[in-house]
LOMAR-490014 format. One record per residue: residue number from 1; residue in one letter; z, y, x of N, C-alpha, C in turn. Coordinates in Angstrom, 2 decimals, always signed. Each point is the difference from the previous one (the first is absolute). Layout:
<node><n>NUM</n><res>A</res><n_zz>Z</n_zz><n_yy>Y</n_yy><n_xx>X</n_xx><ca_zz>Z</ca_zz><ca_yy>Y</ca_yy><ca_xx>X</ca_xx><c_zz>Z</c_zz><c_yy>Y</c_yy><c_xx>X</c_xx></node>
...
// end
This chain:
<node><n>1</n><res>M</res><n_zz>+1.28</n_zz><n_yy>-1.47</n_yy><n_xx>-6.68</n_xx><ca_zz>-0.94</ca_zz><ca_yy>+1.07</ca_yy><ca_xx>+0.32</ca_xx><c_zz>-1.35</c_zz><c_yy>-0.60</c_yy><c_xx>+0.37</c_xx></node>
<node><n>2</n><res>T</res><n_zz>-0.22</n_zz><n_yy>-0.33</n_yy><n_xx>+1.23</n_xx><ca_zz>-1.26</ca_zz><ca_yy>-0.59</ca_yy><ca_xx>+0.45</ca_xx><c_zz>+0.33</c_zz><c_yy>-1.26</c_yy><c_xx>+0.78</c_xx></node>
<node><n>3</n><res>D</res><n_zz>-1.01</n_zz><n_yy>-0.63</n_yy><n_xx>+0.54</n_xx><ca_zz>+0.25</ca_zz><ca_yy>-1.16</ca_yy><ca_xx>+0.85</ca_xx><c_zz>+0.79</c_zz><c_yy>+0.40</c_yy><c_xx>+1.24</c_xx></node>
<node><n>4</n><res>K</res><n_zz>-0.10</n_zz><n_yy>+1.26</n_yy><n_xx>+0.40</n_xx><ca_zz>+0.68</ca_zz><ca_yy>+0.50</ca_yy><ca_xx>+1.19</ca_xx><c_zz>+0.74</c_zz><c_yy>+1.30</c_yy><c_xx>-0.34</c_xx></node>
<node><n>5</n><res>P</res><n_zz>+1.01</n_zz><n_yy>-0.07</n_yy><n_xx>-0.88</n_xx><ca_zz>+0.66</ca_zz><ca_yy>+1.23</ca_yy><ca_xx>-0.46</ca_xx><c_zz>+0.63</c_zz><c_yy>+0.80</c_yy><c_xx>+1.11</c_xx></node>
<node><n>6</n><res>D</res><n_zz>+0.62</n_zz><n_yy>-0.68</n_yy><n_xx>+0.97</n_xx><ca_zz>+0.64</ca_zz><ca_yy>+0.73</ca_yy><ca_xx>+1.08</ca_xx><c_zz>-1.03</c_zz><c_yy>+0.73</c_yy><c_xx>+0.86</c_xx></node>
<node><n>7</n><res>A</res><n_zz>-1.14</n_zz><n_yy>-0.63</n_yy><n_xx>+0.22</n_xx><ca_zz>-1.05</ca_zz><ca_yy>+0.62</ca_yy><ca_xx>+0.81</ca_xx><c_zz>-0.57</c_zz><c_yy>+1.24</c_yy><c_xx>-0.70</c_xx></node>
<node><n>8</n><res>V</res><n_zz>-0.19</n_zz><n_yy>-0.08</n_yy><n_xx>-1.31</n_xx><ca_zz>-0.52</ca_zz><ca_yy>+1.15</ca_yy><ca_xx>-0.75</ca_xx><c_zz>+1.01</c_zz><c_yy>+1.13</c_yy><c_xx>+0.03</c_xx></node>
<node><n>9</n><res>R</res><n_zz>+1.26</n_zz><n_yy>-0.30</n_yy><n_xx>-0.26</n_xx><ca_zz>+1.04</ca_zz><ca_yy>+1.05</ca_yy><ca_xx>+0.04</ca_xx><c_zz>+0.10</c_zz><c_yy>+0.61</c_yy><c_xx>+1.40</c_xx></node>
<node><n>10</n><res>Q</res><n_zz>-0.17</n_zz><n_yy>-0.82</n_yy><n_xx>+1.02</n_xx><ca_zz>+0.05</ca_zz><ca_yy>+0.51</ca_yy><ca_xx>+1.37</ca_xx><c_zz>-1.15</c_zz><c_yy>+0.97</c_yy><c_xx>+0.26</c_xx></node>
<node><n>11</n><res>V</res><n_zz>-1.19</n_zz><n_yy>-0.33</n_yy><n_xx>-0.48</n_xx><ca_zz>-1.15</ca_zz><ca_yy>+0.90</ca_yy><ca_xx>+0.15</ca_xx><c_zz>+0.25</c_zz><c_yy>+1.31</c_yy><c_xx>-0.75</c_xx></node>
<node><n>12</n><res>L</res><n_zz>+0.55</n_zz><n_yy>-0.11</n_yy><n_xx>-1.21</n_xx><ca_zz>+0.28</ca_zz><ca_yy>+1.21</ca_yy><ca_xx>-0.77</ca_xx><c_zz>+1.00</c_zz><c_yy>+0.89</c_yy><c_xx>+0.74</c_xx></node>
<node><n>13</n><res>R</res><n_zz>+1.06</n_zz><n_yy>-0.60</n_yy><n_xx>+0.51</n_xx><ca_zz>+1.09</ca_zz><ca_yy>+0.74</ca_yy><ca_xx>+0.64</ca_xx><c_zz>-0.35</c_zz><c_yy>+0.48</c_yy><c_xx>+1.41</c_xx></node>
<node><n>14</n><res>E</res><n_zz>-0.67</n_zz><n_yy>-0.86</n_yy><n_xx>+0.78</n_xx><ca_zz>-0.20</ca_zz><ca_yy>+0.33</ca_yy><ca_xx>+1.42</ca_xx><c_zz>-1.35</c_zz><c_yy>+0.63</c_yy><c_xx>+0.32</c_xx></node>
<node><n>15</n><res>V</res><n_zz>-0.99</n_zz><n_yy>-0.19</n_yy><n_xx>-0.86</n_xx><ca_zz>-1.34</ca_zz><ca_yy>+0.53</ca_yy><ca_xx>+0.28</ca_xx><c_zz>-0.35</c_zz><c_yy>+1.13</c_yy><c_xx>-0.98</c_xx></node>
<node><n>16</n><res>L</res><n_zz>+0.00</n_zz><n_yy>-0.32</n_yy><n_xx>-1.28</n_xx><ca_zz>-0.49</ca_zz><ca_yy>+0.97</ca_yy><ca_xx>-0.99</ca_xx><c_zz>+0.97</c_zz><c_yy>+1.15</c_yy><c_xx>-0.27</c_xx></node>
<node><n>17</n><res>A</res><n_zz>+1.27</n_zz><n_yy>-0.30</n_yy><n_xx>-0.21</n_xx><ca_zz>+0.96</ca_zz><ca_yy>+1.07</ca_yy><ca_xx>-0.30</ca_xx><c_zz>+0.06</c_zz><c_yy>+1.07</c_yy><c_xx>+1.09</c_xx></node>
<node><n>18</n><res>P</res><n_zz>+0.02</n_zz><n_yy>-0.38</n_yy><n_xx>+1.29</n_xx><ca_zz>+0.00</ca_zz><ca_yy>+1.04</ca_yy><ca_xx>+1.03</ca_xx><c_zz>-1.26</c_zz><c_yy>+0.87</c_yy><c_xx>-0.02</c_xx></node>
<node><n>19</n><res>L</res><n_zz>-1.16</n_zz><n_yy>-0.61</n_yy><n_xx>-0.22</n_xx><ca_zz>-1.25</ca_zz><ca_yy>+0.77</ca_yy><ca_xx>-0.07</ca_xx><c_zz>+0.00</c_zz><c_yy>+0.96</c_yy><c_xx>-1.17</c_xx></node>
<node><n>20</n><res>I</res><n_zz>+0.41</n_zz><n_yy>-0.50</n_yy><n_xx>-1.16</n_xx><ca_zz>+0.03</ca_zz><ca_yy>+0.83</ca_yy><ca_xx>-1.21</ca_xx><c_zz>+1.04</c_zz><c_yy>+1.10</c_yy><c_xx>+0.13</c_xx></node>
<node><n>21</n><res>H</res><n_zz>+1.16</n_zz><n_yy>-0.35</n_yy><n_xx>+0.54</n_xx><ca_zz>+1.06</ca_zz><ca_yy>+0.98</ca_yy><ca_xx>+0.20</ca_xx><c_zz>-0.44</c_zz><c_yy>+1.10</c_yy><c_xx>+0.96</c_xx></node>
<node><n>22</n><res>A</res><n_zz>-0.74</n_zz><n_yy>-0.35</n_yy><n_xx>+1.05</n_xx><ca_zz>-0.47</ca_zz><ca_yy>+0.99</ca_yy><ca_xx>+0.98</ca_xx><c_zz>-0.91</c_zz><c_yy>+1.04</c_yy><c_xx>-0.64</c_xx></node>
<node><n>23</n><res>D</res><n_zz>-0.67</n_zz><n_yy>-0.37</n_yy><n_xx>-1.09</n_xx><ca_zz>-0.87</ca_zz><ca_yy>+0.94</ca_yy><ca_xx>-0.73</ca_xx><c_zz>+0.74</c_zz><c_yy>+0.71</c_yy><c_xx>-1.12</c_xx></node>
<node><n>24</n><res>G</res><n_zz>+1.32</n_zz><n_yy>-0.17</n_yy><n_xx>-0.07</n_xx><ca_zz>+0.79</ca_zz><ca_yy>+0.66</ca_yy><ca_xx>-1.04</ca_xx><c_zz>+0.02</c_zz><c_yy>-0.76</c_yy><c_xx>-1.31</c_xx></node>
<node><n>25</n><res>G</res><n_zz>-0.40</n_zz><n_yy>-1.25</n_yy><n_xx>+0.04</n_xx><ca_zz>-0.04</ca_zz><ca_yy>-0.79</ca_yy><ca_xx>-1.22</ca_xx><c_zz>+1.16</c_zz><c_yy>-0.97</c_yy><c_xx>-0.11</c_xx></node>
<node><n>26</n><res>E</res><n_zz>+0.08</n_zz><n_yy>-0.65</n_yy><n_xx>-1.15</n_xx><ca_zz>+1.03</ca_zz><ca_yy>-1.01</ca_yy><ca_xx>-0.27</ca_xx><c_zz>-0.71</c_zz><c_yy>-1.24</c_yy><c_xx>-0.52</c_xx></node>
<node><n>27</n><res>L</res><n_zz>+0.48</n_zz><n_yy>-1.17</n_yy><n_xx>+0.39</n_xx><ca_zz>-0.56</ca_zz><ca_yy>-1.28</ca_yy><ca_xx>-0.42</ca_xx><c_zz>+0.97</c_zz><c_yy>-0.71</c_yy><c_xx>-0.92</c_xx></node>
<node><n>28</n><res>Y</res><n_zz>-0.50</n_zz><n_yy>-0.45</n_yy><n_xx>-1.15</n_xx><ca_zz>+0.81</ca_zz><ca_yy>-0.72</ca_yy><ca_xx>-0.96</ca_xx><c_zz>-0.64</c_zz><c_yy>-1.35</c_yy><c_xx>-0.30</c_xx></node>
<node><n>29</n><res>L</res><n_zz>+0.85</n_zz><n_yy>-1.02</n_yy><n_xx>-0.10</n_xx><ca_zz>-0.42</ca_zz><ca_yy>-1.33</ca_yy><ca_xx>-0.43</ca_xx><c_zz>+0.27</c_zz><c_yy>-0.08</c_yy><c_xx>-1.51</c_xx></node>
<node><n>30</n><res>V</res><n_zz>-1.08</n_zz><n_yy>-0.14</n_yy><n_xx>-0.77</n_xx><ca_zz>+0.11</ca_zz><ca_yy>-0.02</ca_yy><ca_xx>-1.46</ca_xx><c_zz>+0.10</c_zz><c_yy>-1.43</c_yy><c_xx>-0.51</c_xx></node>
<node><n>31</n><res>L</res><n_zz>-0.82</n_zz><n_yy>-0.90</n_yy><n_xx>+0.54</n_xx><ca_zz>-0.03</ca_zz><ca_yy>-1.39</ca_yy><ca_xx>-0.47</ca_xx><c_zz>-0.46</c_zz><c_yy>-0.89</c_yy><c_xx>+1.14</c_xx></node>
<node><n>32</n><res>A</res><n_zz>+0.63</n_zz><n_yy>-1.14</n_yy><n_xx>+0.13</n_xx><ca_zz>-0.40</ca_zz><ca_yy>-0.98</ca_yy><ca_xx>+1.00</ca_xx><c_zz>+0.12</c_zz><c_yy>-1.40</c_yy><c_xx>-0.60</c_xx></node>
<node><n>33</n><res>T</res><n_zz>-1.13</n_zz><n_yy>-0.67</n_yy><n_xx>-0.10</n_xx><ca_zz>-0.03</ca_zz><ca_yy>-1.38</ca_yy><ca_xx>-0.47</ca_xx><c_zz>-0.77</c_zz><c_yy>-0.83</c_yy><c_xx>+1.02</c_xx></node>
<node><n>34</n><res>K</res><n_zz>-0.19</n_zz><n_yy>-1.27</n_yy><n_xx>-0.28</n_xx><ca_zz>-0.76</ca_zz><ca_yy>-0.85</ca_yy><ca_xx>+0.92</ca_xx><c_zz>-1.47</c_zz><c_yy>+0.40</c_yy><c_xx>+0.07</c_xx></node>
<node><n>35</n><res>K</res><n_zz>-0.50</n_zz><n_yy>+0.67</n_yy><n_xx>-1.03</n_xx><ca_zz>-1.42</ca_zz><ca_yy>+0.36</ca_yy><ca_xx>-0.04</ca_xx><c_zz>-0.28</c_zz><c_yy>+1.49</c_yy><c_xx>+0.09</c_xx></node>
<node><n>36</n><res>E</res><n_zz>+1.01</n_zz><n_yy>+0.83</n_yy><n_xx>-0.24</n_xx><ca_zz>-0.24</ca_zz><ca_yy>+1.42</ca_yy><ca_xx>-0.17</ca_xx><c_zz>+1.07</c_zz><c_yy>+0.87</c_yy><c_xx>+0.67</c_xx></node>
<node><n>37</n><res>L</res><n_zz>-0.45</n_zz><n_yy>+1.12</n_yy><n_xx>+0.55</n_xx><ca_zz>+0.89</ca_zz><ca_yy>+0.99</ca_yy><ca_xx>+0.60</ca_xx><c_zz>-0.40</c_zz><c_yy>+1.37</c_yy><c_xx>-0.53</c_xx></node>
<node><n>38</n><res>K</res><n_zz>+0.96</n_zz><n_yy>+0.70</n_yy><n_xx>-0.61</n_xx><ca_zz>-0.27</ca_zz><ca_yy>+1.35</ca_yy><ca_xx>-0.49</ca_xx><c_zz>+0.88</c_zz><c_yy>+0.96</c_yy><c_xx>+0.77</c_xx></node>
<node><n>39</n><res>L</res><n_zz>-0.64</n_zz><n_yy>+1.00</n_yy><n_xx>+0.59</n_xx><ca_zz>+0.68</ca_zz><ca_yy>+1.02</ca_yy><ca_xx>+0.77</ca_xx><c_zz>-0.26</c_zz><c_yy>+1.36</c_yy><c_xx>-0.63</c_xx></node>
<node><n>40</n><res>H</res><n_zz>+0.89</n_zz><n_yy>+0.95</n_yy><n_xx>+0.29</n_xx><ca_zz>-0.16</ca_zz><ca_yy>+1.37</ca_yy><ca_xx>-0.50</ca_xx><c_zz>+0.25</c_zz><c_yy>+0.95</c_yy><c_xx>+1.16</c_xx></node>
<node><n>41</n><res>L</res><n_zz>-0.86</n_zz><n_yy>+0.99</n_yy><n_xx>+0.14</n_xx><ca_zz>+0.16</ca_zz><ca_yy>+1.02</ca_yy><ca_xx>+1.03</ca_xx><c_zz>+0.44</c_zz><c_yy>+1.30</c_yy><c_xx>-0.67</c_xx></node>
<node><n>42</n><res>A</res><n_zz>+1.03</n_zz><n_yy>+0.62</n_yy><n_xx>+0.54</n_xx><ca_zz>+0.52</ca_zz><ca_yy>+1.24</ca_yy><ca_xx>-0.55</ca_xx><c_zz>+0.18</c_zz><c_yy>+1.01</c_yy><c_xx>+1.13</c_xx></node>
<node><n>43</n><res>G</res><n_zz>+0.73</n_zz><n_yy>+1.07</n_yy><n_xx>-0.27</n_xx><ca_zz>+0.19</ca_zz><ca_yy>+1.05</ca_yy><ca_xx>+1.00</ca_xx><c_zz>-1.30</c_zz><c_yy>+0.78</c_yy><c_xx>+0.17</c_xx></node>
<node><n>44</n><res>K</res><n_zz>-0.33</n_zz><n_yy>+0.36</n_yy><n_xx>+1.23</n_xx><ca_zz>-1.21</ca_zz><ca_yy>+0.78</ca_yy><ca_xx>+0.26</ca_xx><c_zz>-1.28</c_zz><c_yy>-0.78</c_yy><c_xx>-0.30</c_xx></node>
<node><n>45</n><res>L</res><n_zz>+0.11</n_zz><n_yy>-1.31</n_yy><n_xx>-0.20</n_xx><ca_zz>-1.17</ca_zz><ca_yy>-0.81</ca_yy><ca_xx>-0.32</ca_xx><c_zz>-0.22</c_zz><c_yy>-0.12</c_yy><c_xx>-1.50</c_xx></node>
<node><n>46</n><res>S</res><n_zz>+0.84</n_zz><n_yy>+0.65</n_yy><n_xx>-0.79</n_xx><ca_zz>-0.13</ca_zz><ca_yy>-0.06</ca_yy><ca_xx>-1.45</ca_xx><c_zz>-1.31</c_zz><c_yy>+0.62</c_yy><c_xx>-0.46</c_xx></node>
<node><n>47</n><res>G</res><n_zz>-0.86</n_zz><n_yy>-0.84</n_yy><n_xx>-0.53</n_xx><ca_zz>-1.27</ca_zz><ca_yy>+0.49</ca_yy><ca_xx>-0.52</ca_xx><c_zz>-0.96</c_zz><c_yy>+0.50</c_yy><c_xx>+1.06</c_xx></node>
<node><n>48</n><res>S</res><n_zz>+0.27</n_zz><n_yy>-0.26</n_yy><n_xx>+1.25</n_xx><ca_zz>-0.87</ca_zz><ca_yy>+0.45</ca_yy><ca_xx>+1.08</ca_xx><c_zz>-1.37</c_zz><c_yy>-0.65</c_yy><c_xx>-0.12</c_xx></node>
<node><n>49</n><res>P</res><n_zz>-1.08</n_zz><n_yy>+0.76</n_yy><n_xx>+0.24</n_xx><ca_zz>-1.33</ca_zz><ca_yy>-0.59</ca_yy><ca_xx>-0.07</ca_xx><c_zz>-0.22</c_zz><c_yy>-1.08</c_yy><c_xx>+1.06</c_xx></node>
<node><n>50</n><res>G</res><n_zz>+0.81</n_zz><n_yy>-0.02</n_yy><n_xx>+1.04</n_xx><ca_zz>-0.14</ca_zz><ca_yy>-1.00</ca_yy><ca_xx>+1.05</ca_xx><c_zz>+0.73</c_zz><c_yy>-1.30</c_yy><c_xx>-0.28</c_xx></node>
<node><n>51</n><res>T</res><n_zz>+0.77</n_zz><n_yy>-0.05</n_yy><n_xx>-1.08</n_xx><ca_zz>+0.78</ca_zz><ca_yy>-1.19</ca_yy><ca_xx>-0.31</ca_xx><c_zz>-0.85</c_zz><c_yy>-1.25</c_yy><c_xx>-0.18</c_xx></node>
<node><n>52</n><res>P</res><n_zz>-1.08</n_zz><n_yy>+0.03</n_yy><n_xx>-0.77</n_xx><ca_zz>-0.81</ca_zz><ca_yy>-1.22</ca_yy><ca_xx>-0.13</ca_xx><c_zz>-0.58</c_zz><c_yy>-0.48</c_yy><c_xx>+1.33</c_xx></node>
<node><n>53</n><res>E</res><n_zz>-0.39</n_zz><n_yy>+0.93</n_yy><n_xx>+0.84</n_xx><ca_zz>-0.54</ca_zz><ca_yy>-0.38</ca_yy><ca_xx>+1.31</ca_xx><c_zz>+1.10</c_zz><c_yy>-0.59</c_yy><c_xx>+0.88</c_xx></node>
<node><n>54</n><res>A</res><n_zz>+1.19</n_zz><n_yy>+0.59</n_yy><n_xx>-0.03</n_xx><ca_zz>+1.12</ca_zz><ca_yy>-0.53</ca_yy><ca_xx>+0.77</ca_xx><c_zz>+0.35</c_zz><c_yy>-1.41</c_yy><c_xx>-0.47</c_xx></node>
<node><n>55</n><res>A</res><n_zz>-0.04</n_zz><n_yy>-0.21</n_yy><n_xx>-1.30</n_xx><ca_zz>+0.29</ca_zz><ca_yy>-1.33</ca_yy><ca_xx>-0.55</ca_xx><c_zz>-1.03</c_zz><c_yy>-1.01</c_yy><c_xx>+0.49</c_xx></node>
<node><n>56</n><res>A</res><n_zz>-1.26</n_zz><n_yy>+0.38</n_yy><n_xx>-0.02</n_xx><ca_zz>-1.08</ca_zz><ca_yy>-0.92</ca_yy><ca_xx>+0.38</ca_xx><c_zz>-0.05</c_zz><c_yy>-0.25</c_yy><c_xx>+1.51</c_xx></node>
<node><n>57</n><res>R</res><n_zz>+0.28</n_zz><n_yy>+1.02</n_yy><n_xx>+0.79</n_xx><ca_zz>-0.18</ca_zz><ca_yy>-0.13</ca_yy><ca_xx>+1.45</ca_xx><c_zz>+1.28</c_zz><c_yy>-0.32</c_yy><c_xx>+0.78</c_xx></node>
<node><n>58</n><res>I</res><n_zz>+1.15</n_zz><n_yy>+0.25</n_yy><n_xx>-0.62</n_xx><ca_zz>+1.26</ca_zz><ca_yy>-0.21</ca_yy><ca_xx>+0.72</ca_xx><c_zz>+0.90</c_zz><c_yy>-1.01</c_yy><c_xx>-0.70</c_xx></node>
<node><n>59</n><res>V</res><n_zz>+0.33</n_zz><n_yy>+0.26</n_yy><n_xx>-1.26</n_xx><ca_zz>+0.96</ca_zz><ca_yy>-0.84</ca_yy><ca_xx>-0.72</ca_xx><c_zz>-0.54</c_zz><c_yy>-1.42</c_yy><c_xx>-0.18</c_xx></node>
<node><n>60</n><res>T</res><n_zz>-1.18</n_zz><n_yy>-0.13</n_yy><n_xx>-0.58</n_xx><ca_zz>-0.55</ca_zz><ca_yy>-1.32</ca_yy><ca_xx>-0.29</ca_xx><c_zz>-0.19</c_zz><c_yy>-0.84</c_yy><c_xx>+1.26</c_xx></node>
<node><n>61</n><res>P</res><n_zz>-0.63</n_zz><n_yy>+0.52</n_yy><n_xx>+1.06</n_xx><ca_zz>-0.15</ca_zz><ca_yy>-0.82</ca_yy><ca_xx>+1.21</ca_xx><c_zz>+1.34</c_zz><c_yy>-0.42</c_yy><c_xx>+0.62</c_xx></node>
<node><n>62</n><res>A</res><n_zz>+0.99</n_zz><n_yy>+0.87</n_yy><n_xx>-0.02</n_xx><ca_zz>+1.30</ca_zz><ca_yy>-0.33</ca_yy><ca_xx>+0.58</ca_xx><c_zz>+0.67</c_zz><c_yy>-1.14</c_yy><c_xx>-0.75</c_xx></node>
<node><n>63</n><res>V</res><n_zz>-0.04</n_zz><n_yy>+0.07</n_yy><n_xx>-1.33</n_xx><ca_zz>+0.62</ca_zz><ca_yy>-1.05</ca_yy><ca_xx>-0.82</ca_xx><c_zz>-0.81</c_zz><c_yy>-1.29</c_yy><c_xx>+0.09</c_xx></node>
<node><n>64</n><res>H</res><n_zz>-1.32</n_zz><n_yy>+0.12</n_yy><n_xx>-0.05</n_xx><ca_zz>-0.85</ca_zz><ca_yy>-1.20</ca_yy><ca_xx>+0.06</ca_xx><c_zz>+0.10</c_zz><c_yy>-0.71</c_yy><c_xx>+1.36</c_xx></node>
<node><n>65</n><res>A</res><n_zz>+0.45</n_zz><n_yy>+0.68</n_yy><n_xx>+1.02</n_xx><ca_zz>+0.19</ca_zz><ca_yy>-0.65</ca_yy><ca_xx>+1.31</ca_xx><c_zz>+1.05</c_zz><c_yy>-1.10</c_yy><c_xx>-0.08</c_xx></node>
<node><n>66</n><res>V</res><n_zz>+0.97</n_zz><n_yy>+0.15</n_yy><n_xx>-0.91</n_xx><ca_zz>+1.05</ca_zz><ca_yy>-1.01</ca_yy><ca_xx>-0.14</ca_xx><c_zz>-0.10</c_zz><c_yy>-0.80</c_yy><c_xx>-1.30</c_xx></node>
<node><n>67</n><res>S</res><n_zz>-0.76</n_zz><n_yy>+0.50</n_yy><n_xx>-0.97</n_xx><ca_zz>-0.16</ca_zz><ca_yy>-0.69</ca_yy><ca_xx>-1.28</ca_xx><c_zz>-1.39</c_zz><c_yy>+0.31</c_yy><c_xx>-0.55</c_xx></node>
<node><n>68</n><res>P</res><n_zz>-1.03</n_zz><n_yy>-0.68</n_yy><n_xx>+0.51</n_xx><ca_zz>-1.40</ca_zz><ca_yy>+0.34</ca_yy><ca_xx>-0.28</ca_xx><c_zz>-0.45</c_zz><c_yy>-0.08</c_yy><c_xx>-1.46</c_xx></node>
<node><n>69</n><res>K</res><n_zz>+0.63</n_zz><n_yy>-0.82</n_yy><n_xx>-0.81</n_xx><ca_zz>-0.45</ca_zz><ca_yy>-0.18</ca_yy><ca_xx>-1.38</ca_xx><c_zz>+0.74</c_zz><c_yy>+0.89</c_yy><c_xx>-1.00</c_xx></node>
<node><n>70</n><res>L</res><n_zz>+0.94</n_zz><n_yy>+0.77</n_yy><n_xx>+0.45</n_xx><ca_zz>+0.81</ca_zz><ca_yy>+0.84</ca_yy><ca_xx>-0.87</ca_xx><c_zz>-0.84</c_zz><c_yy>+1.14</c_yy><c_xx>-0.59</c_xx></node>
<node><n>71</n><res>K</res><n_zz>+0.07</n_zz><n_yy>+0.15</n_yy><n_xx>-1.32</n_xx><ca_zz>-0.68</ca_zz><ca_yy>+1.11</ca_yy><ca_xx>-0.69</ca_xx><c_zz>+0.91</c_zz><c_yy>+1.23</c_yy><c_xx>+0.13</c_xx></node>
<node><n>72</n><res>I</res><n_zz>-0.58</n_zz><n_yy>+1.10</n_yy><n_xx>+0.47</n_xx><ca_zz>+0.79</ca_zz><ca_yy>+1.20</ca_yy><ca_xx>+0.27</ca_xx><c_zz>-0.48</c_zz><c_yy>+1.16</c_yy><c_xx>-0.86</c_xx></node>
<node><n>73</n><res>A</res><n_zz>+0.95</n_zz><n_yy>+0.67</n_yy><n_xx>-0.64</n_xx><ca_zz>-0.30</ca_zz><ca_yy>+1.20</ca_yy><ca_xx>-0.78</ca_xx><c_zz>+0.90</c_zz><c_yy>+1.13</c_yy><c_xx>+0.52</c_xx></node>
<node><n>74</n><res>V</res><n_zz>-0.60</n_zz><n_yy>+1.16</n_yy><n_xx>+0.22</n_xx><ca_zz>+0.76</ca_zz><ca_yy>+1.15</ca_yy><ca_xx>+0.50</ca_xx><c_zz>-0.22</c_zz><c_yy>+1.17</c_yy><c_xx>-0.94</c_xx></node>
<node><n>75</n><res>S</res><n_zz>+1.11</n_zz><n_yy>+0.54</n_yy><n_xx>-0.52</n_xx><ca_zz>-0.06</ca_zz><ca_yy>+1.18</ca_yy><ca_xx>-0.85</ca_xx><c_zz>+0.66</c_zz><c_yy>+1.15</c_yy><c_xx>+0.75</c_xx></node>
<node><n>76</n><res>S</res><n_zz>-0.15</n_zz><n_yy>+1.21</n_yy><n_xx>-0.53</n_xx><ca_zz>+0.67</ca_zz><ca_yy>+1.15</ca_yy><ca_xx>+0.61</ca_xx><c_zz>+0.31</c_zz><c_yy>+1.02</c_yy><c_xx>-1.07</c_xx></node>
<node><n>77</n><res>G</res><n_zz>+0.96</n_zz><n_yy>+0.84</n_yy><n_xx>+0.31</n_xx><ca_zz>+0.40</ca_zz><ca_yy>+1.06</ca_yy><ca_xx>-0.93</ca_xx><c_zz>+1.46</c_zz><c_yy>+0.34</c_yy><c_xx>+0.20</c_xx></node>
<node><n>78</n><res>W</res><n_zz>+0.42</n_zz><n_yy>+1.09</n_yy><n_xx>-0.63</n_xx><ca_zz>+1.39</ca_zz><ca_yy>+0.45</ca_yy><ca_xx>+0.14</ca_xx><c_zz>+0.96</c_zz><c_yy>-0.88</c_yy><c_xx>-0.78</c_xx></node>
<node><n>79</n><res>A</res><n_zz>-0.46</n_zz><n_yy>-0.55</n_yy><n_xx>-1.13</n_xx><ca_zz>+0.86</ca_zz><ca_yy>-0.85</ca_yy><ca_xx>-0.82</ca_xx><c_zz>+0.08</c_zz><c_yy>-1.40</c_yy><c_xx>+0.63</c_xx></node>
<node><n>80</n><res>I</res><n_zz>+1.19</n_zz><n_yy>-0.40</n_yy><n_xx>+0.38</n_xx><ca_zz>+0.22</ca_zz><ca_yy>-1.30</ca_yy><ca_xx>+0.61</ca_xx><c_zz>+0.14</c_zz><c_yy>-1.03</c_yy><c_xx>-1.12</c_xx></node>
<node><n>81</n><res>P</res><n_zz>-0.75</n_zz><n_yy>-1.10</n_yy><n_xx>+0.06</n_xx><ca_zz>+0.12</ca_zz><ca_yy>-1.02</ca_yy><ca_xx>-1.03</ca_xx><c_zz>+1.44</c_zz><c_yy>-0.52</c_yy><c_xx>-0.12</c_xx></node>
<node><n>82</n><res>T</res><n_zz>+0.43</n_zz><n_yy>-0.23</n_yy><n_xx>-1.22</n_xx><ca_zz>+1.35</ca_zz><ca_yy>-0.50</ca_yy><ca_xx>-0.26</ca_xx><c_zz>+0.22</c_zz><c_yy>-1.32</c_yy><c_xx>+0.73</c_xx></node>
<node><n>83</n><res>G</res><n_zz>+1.12</n_zz><n_yy>-0.09</n_yy><n_xx>+0.67</n_xx><ca_zz>+0.37</ca_zz><ca_yy>-1.22</ca_yy><ca_xx>+0.71</ca_xx><c_zz>-0.61</c_zz><c_yy>-0.15</c_yy><c_xx>+1.38</c_xx></node>
<node><n>84</n><res>A</res><n_zz>-0.82</n_zz><n_yy>+0.96</n_yy><n_xx>+0.43</n_xx><ca_zz>-0.63</ca_zz><ca_yy>-0.08</ca_yy><ca_xx>+1.31</ca_xx><c_zz>+1.05</c_zz><c_yy>+0.13</c_yy><c_xx>+1.11</c_xx></node>
<node><n>85</n><res>E</res><n_zz>-0.20</n_zz><n_yy>-0.73</n_yy><n_xx>+1.07</n_xx><ca_zz>+0.91</ca_zz><ca_yy>+0.00</ca_yy><ca_xx>+1.14</ca_xx><c_zz>-0.63</c_zz><c_yy>+0.81</c_yy><c_xx>+1.14</c_xx></node>
<node><n>86</n><res>R</res><n_zz>+0.71</n_zz><n_yy>+1.02</n_yy><n_xx>+0.46</n_xx><ca_zz>-0.51</ca_zz><ca_yy>+0.79</ca_yy><ca_xx>+1.12</ca_xx><c_zz>+0.11</c_zz><c_yy>-0.81</c_yy><c_xx>+1.28</c_xx></node>
<node><n>87</n><res>I</res><n_zz>-1.10</n_zz><n_yy>-0.04</n_yy><n_xx>+0.75</n_xx><ca_zz>-0.03</ca_zz><ca_yy>-0.70</ca_yy><ca_xx>+1.28</ca_xx><c_zz>+0.14</c_zz><c_yy>+1.04</c_yy><c_xx>+1.10</c_xx></node>
<node><n>88</n><res>L</res><n_zz>+1.10</n_zz><n_yy>-0.06</n_yy><n_xx>+0.71</n_xx><ca_zz>+0.25</ca_zz><ca_yy>+0.94</ca_yy><ca_xx>+1.08</ca_xx><c_zz>-0.51</c_zz><c_yy>-0.56</c_yy><c_xx>+1.32</c_xx></node>
<node><n>89</n><res>P</res><n_zz>-0.43</n_zz><n_yy>+0.86</n_yy><n_xx>+0.90</n_xx><ca_zz>-0.46</ca_zz><ca_yy>-0.47</ca_yy><ca_xx>+1.31</ca_xx><c_zz>+1.12</c_zz><c_yy>-0.72</c_yy><c_xx>+0.73</c_xx></node>
<node><n>90</n><res>A</res><n_zz>-0.40</n_zz><n_yy>-1.02</n_yy><n_xx>+0.74</n_xx><ca_zz>+0.99</ca_zz><ca_yy>-0.78</ca_yy><ca_xx>+0.77</ca_xx><c_zz>+0.52</c_zz><c_yy>+0.81</c_yy><c_xx>+1.18</c_xx></node>
// end
């Protein structure tokens, strides 16, 4: 995944998933490599106009706190990408 895969997964599970879930959304891990992380937001956040802002102000800073060089892409919509793993709150 990344240089710190456990730390990134911990942030997804313990920080981001609870925040997203509290807003009625769902967090999915689409792809994780050493250089790239792709996430998908679904549920009430599907296609929400606030999704890009949430990605820029919440998701990216949280992940970059543990893996600063990781390229992050966040998509949203009702259709869940094939093979995506749902990240449940810890």
